N, C-alpha and C positions, 0 to 999 in steps of 0.2 A: 569483494564488494559486499556491503551489508545492505540487505533489503528487508524492510519491515512493511507489512501490509496490515492496516487496521481495517477490519471488516465488521459487518453486523448481519444478523439473521434477516432473511427476506429482502436482501439488497441485491437487485439484479446486476448492477454495475460491479458489485463486489465479486460476484460469480465470474464476470468477464475478466476481471483483474486476476483472479485465481487461475483461471484457464490459461490466460496469457503467460503468466510466469511459470506455470507447469509445463507449457509447451516450450518455453525458453530453456528448460532443464537447468535452472540455476537454483542455488540454495536461497531460501527466504524464510522469514519468520511471520507467522500469521497470528494476529492478536484480535480476538473477537471481543468487541466492547459491548455487546448487546446487554448482558446482565452483570457486568463487572464494572462498578463505579471507579475502582482504582485504575483499571486499564483505560477507561474512558477519560479519566483525569490525566493520565499519561499522554494520551493522544492530544488532549487540549494543550498540555504543556509544550508539545512539539509543534503546535501551530494548527492542528487539525480541528475542524468544526463539524465535519460530517464524514461518513464513509461512502466510498472507499477513500482512505487517506494513505498515500504511498510515500515512504521515505527511502531514498536511495543514497547511501553514503552521506546522510545528513541533509540532503536536498529534498524538500517537500513538494509533492504533487497533490493538489487538492481535488483533481478530477482525473479520470482515466483517459489521458490523451495519448493514444498508442504511438503517434509520430514523435511526440516530445520525449516520451519514455524511451523509445527505440533509439533516438538520437543521443540521449544521455548515456544509455547503456553502451552504445558503440564508441562514444567519446571516452568512456572510462576503461576501455580495454588496454 
C-alpha cells in the first residue's frame, strides 16, 4: 500500500496523523509543504487544500478521520 501524508509545521492534526501511522507500523511518505511551493502544488494537484492531507493508494482523505482510515486500511489487506 502506498501512503502519502502531506503535513505542515505547527499543525496539531498533522502530529496526530503521524503518531497514528507510526503506531500502525506501516511504511509511509511524509511530505512537509510548509516552505516548499513545489510540494504544496503537488498536494493541490492531488486534491488537497489543507493539511493534514492523506492519500492511501490514490484515495484522498481531507481530514484525519481515524474510523474511515482504519476501515480503508482493513479493507485493503
